[in-house]
Every structure is written in structure tokens, then in C-alpha cells.
C-alpha positions in Angstrom: -64.5 74.4 42.4 -62.5 76.7 44.7 -65.4 77.0 47.3 -65.9 73.4 47.4 -62.3 72.8 48.3 -62.5 75.4 51.2 -65.4 74.0 52.5 -64.3 70.4 52.6 -61.1 71.7 54.2 -63.2 73.5 56.7 -65.0 70.5 57.3 -62.0 68.4 58.5 -60.4 71.2 60.3 -62.5 72.1 63.8 -62.0 74.6 66.5 -61.7 73.5 70.0 -65.3 74.4 70.8 -66.3 72.0 67.9 -64.2 69.4 69.3 -65.4 69.8 72.6 -68.8 69.8 71.5 -68.4 66.5 69.3 -66.4 64.4 72.0 -68.3 65.5 75.1 -65.1 66.6 76.9 -64.4 70.2 78.5 -62.3 72.8 76.0 -59.5 72.4 78.5 -59.4 68.9 78.3 -59.2 68.8 74.8 -56.5 71.3 74.6 -54.5 69.8 76.9 -54.6 66.4 75.1 -53.8 68.2 71.9 -51.0 69.8 73.6 -49.9 66.3 75.2 -50.0 64.8 71.7 -48.0 67.8 70.0 -50.9 68.3 67.8 -50.2 71.8 66.1 -53.3 74.0 64.6 -53.7 73.4 60.9 -54.8 76.7 60.5 -57.1 79.4 61.8 -60.8 80.3 61.1 -62.1 83.4 62.3 -58.9 84.3 64.3 -59.0 81.0 66.1 -56.7 77.9 65.9 -58.5 74.8 64.0 -57.3 71.4 64.0 -57.2 68.4 61.8 -60.0 66.2 63.0 -57.9 62.9 62.0 -55.2 64.3 64.4 -57.3 65.7 67.2 -59.5 62.6 67.4 -56.5 60.3 67.8 -54.9 62.4 70.4 -58.3 62.9 72.2 -59.3 59.3 72.2 -55.9 57.6 72.7 -56.0 57.8 76.7 -59.8 56.9 76.6 -58.6 53.3 74.6 -55.6 52.4 77.0 -52.9 54.2 75.3 -51.3 57.3 76.8 -49.1 60.1 75.4 -45.8 60.1 76.7 -46.5 63.1 79.3 -49.2 60.8 81.0 -46.8 57.6 81.5 -43.3 59.4 81.8 -42.9 60.9 85.2 -40.2 63.3 83.9 -42.6 64.8 81.4 -45.3 65.1 84.0 -46.6 68.6 85.7 -45.5 68.3 89.4 -48.7 67.6 90.8 -49.4 64.7 88.1 -46.1 63.3 88.9 -46.6 63.2 92.8 -49.7 61.6 92.2 -48.0 59.1 90.0 -45.6 58.4 92.7 -48.0 58.2 95.4 -50.0 55.5 93.2 -46.7 53.5 92.6 -46.0 53.5 96.2 -49.3 52.2 97.0 -49.0 49.8 94.3 -45.8 48.5 95.8 -47.2 48.3 99.4 -50.0 46.1 98.3 -48.0 43.8 96.1 -46.0 43.3 99.3 -48.8 42.6 101.4 -49.9 39.9 98.8 -46.4 38.3 98.8 -46.0 39.0 95.0 -43.0 41.5 95.9 -40.1 41.2 98.1 -37.3 43.4 99.2 -33.8 43.0 97.6 -32.3 42.2 100.8 -35.1 39.3 101.4 -34.2 38.1 98.0 -30.4 38.4 98.5 -30.9 36.4 101.8 -33.3 33.5 100.0 -30.6 33.4 97.3 -27.8 32.9 99.6 -29.4 30.4 101.5 -30.2 28.3 98.1 -26.7 28.8 96.9 -25.8 27.3 100.5 -27.7 24.2 100.4 -26.5 23.8 97.0 -22.9 24.1 97.7 -23.0 21.9 100.5 -24.4 19.3 98.5 -22.1 19.5 95.9 -19.3 19.4 98.4 -20.4 16.0 99.7 -21.4 14.5 96.4 -18.2 12.7 95.5 -18.1 11.2 99.1 -21.4 9.7 98.4 -20.7 8.5 94.7 -17.3 6.8 96.3 -19.4 5.4 99.1 -22.2 3.9 96.7 -19.8 2.9 93.8 -16.2 1.9 95.4 -15.2 -0.2 92.4 -15.5 2.7 90.0 -12.3 3.9 89.0 -10.5 7.0 89.7 -11.3 8.2 86.1 -15.2 8.1 87.4 -14.3 10.3 90.6 -12.6 12.6 88.7 -15.0 13.2 86.1 -17.6 13.7 88.8 -15.4 16.0 90.8 -14.7 17.9 87.3 -18.7 18.1 87.0 -19.2 19.6 90.3 -16.5 22.2 90.0 -18.1 23.2 86.7 -21.4 23.6 88.2 -20.1 25.3 91.3 -18.2 27.9 89.0 -21.1 28.4 86.9 -23.4 29.0 89.7 -20.6 31.7 91.2 -20.4 33.3 87.8 -24.3 33.4 87.5 -24.4 35.2 91.1 -21.8 37.8 90.2 -23.4 38.5 86.8 -20.2 37.1 84.8 -22.2 34.6 83.0 
């Protein structure tokens, strides 16, 4: 019985060479992915570390199916050369999105927002006079209510712009 337990345990604990052969990846790649996923050896066999096949498979396959270890997505955890490549790729992506018109600079955004606010404020400023011209028979209560509604709308707009919601 004891031999069966040892053999079964050995069956589920593989060396880097075995993992490399079975997954068709370089031994160095296997080692890096295990290290990136913080997979610790489950023991030793003939003096070499062996890894739980279950833990190793997850660490090895995650980058291939879309998920990535933190060291591959978090620039602060990347090696300097990987970080340089990451930021170069990000700069290229940003440049491309700008060219497509999907991304605008913060200064352009502020200019556009200021123009929208200016037009809206100008409209709100003249609205009471337009109401008075259209409805001269309306009482002062109506005009006061319109003035109050416009005042609240302008304040809400100012609060939203300044971030005071």
C-alpha cells in the first residue's frame, strides 16, 4: 500500500523537464511561469524540485487562455525590459486611438466642455426673457419659478464641473 501512495504522489508531481515535455514549452518558460505564479515545489525527486501538476498547469496555461499573472500585467512587478516594452506598446496604443479620434487630450476635452457650458449658460441666461415675451400674461409667480429652476440648473452644472456634486 505504501508503494502505491508514493507512486500515485509521484504521478501528480512533475519536474521542470517533464512539464516542459508535456506542455511543449521551453524549460525556462515553464520555470518563469511557475515563479510568476508563486508556485512552490511540492517536493524533490532525485535531488530536483517537482511541482504539483494541478498548480503547475494553472500557472503554465493562464497566459495562454487570456488571464495573466500580476507580474505580466502590473508594470511595477515587471522586469525592466518587459516594463519598457509594456510602456512602448501603451504609447503606440494611445497614439493609434488619438489618430482614430477615440481619444482626446485633457486640454481638448476641457475646451469642448467649456464651449458646451458657455452655450448652455447663454441659453439659460436668456430663457426668462423669452418666457416673458411668449407669456406676458403669466404672473410673477411663474417667472419666479422659472428663474429659480434656471438658478438651480446653473448651480448643478457648476457643481458637476467642479466635482462637488
